N, C-alpha and C positions, 0 to 999 in steps of 0.2 A: 533394162529396169526402168520402171515408171517413175517420173519426176514427182516429187512430193509437192502437194498443193500449198501455197501460201495460207497462212491462217485466215479463216473465213471465206476461202475461195474453193470452188469445186476443182479447179486445176490452175496451173501456172500459164496455160495457153493464153496469148494476148487476146485472141478472139473471144474466148470465154470471159476474160476480164472485162472487155468492152460490152459484151452482152449483159453481164451482171450489173454494169454501171448504167447503161441506157437501153437496155433490151426490151423495155416495155414501150407501148405506144405513147403514153403521155410524156415520158422522158425524151423520146425522140422528137416529139412535137415541141417541147420547150426548147431543145437545142436548135431546132429549125427556126423557131420564132426569134430567138437571140441572134442566130447567124444571118438570116435573110430578111427578116421583117422589122428589125431594130426594136423589138420589144425589150424593155428594161426593167419595168416596175411590176410588182405583184399583180396590181389591178389590170394591167394590160393583157395578162394571159387568159383570164376567164372571158374577157371580152373579144377574144381573137376569132370566135366562131365555132370552136369545137366544144364548148360548154363543159370545160373541165370543172369538177366540183372542187370547192376550195380546200377540203381536207386532202384530196389527192394532190392537188397542186402544191400545197404546203409540204406534203411528204416527198414529193418528187424533187422539189427544189433543195430540200435538206439532203437527199440522197445524192443528187448531182453535185452539191457543194461538198459533201464528205468524201466523194470520190475524186475531187479535184477537177471536175469538168467545168464548173462554174464558180464564180466568186461573188460575194455579196458585200456592198459597203453602203454606209449612210449616204443619202442624197445630200450634197452640200447645200442645195437651195431649200430643202425641207427635211429636217432632221427626224421627222416621224416616218419617213419612207426610206426603203432600201433600193438600191439599184443593183441589178444583176448583170453580169458580163461573162462571156466565155473566157476561160483561162487559155493558156497556150495549149494545154492538154485538150481542152474543148475545141479550139480552132483546128487542131490536128484531125478532127473528125470530118472536116470539110469534104474530103474525097468520098467518104461514105455517105454523107448527107446531101451532096449535089444531086443525085438521082431522086431524092425525096422532095426536092424543091418543086 
């Protein structure tokens, strides 16, 4: 008997869940930039060289945050900015992301 998919998912397969969360190019590049290049602020991502459009960046950051891959918090030195970081769930992607580096 086939396992029923969780609400909003194609299936309960962990690989499928990962691909739904970070399976597009931009999301993977954002994870890479956080993990390996120390980028933390919104403005650091468009300046990274891949020329991500700001509407795409905003959408992908929201998706990654809602899936628990990244977290956002106010910058203590400048309340107008947010800092992004990988969550524990996000750092668990390191074995998958290492070859992308």
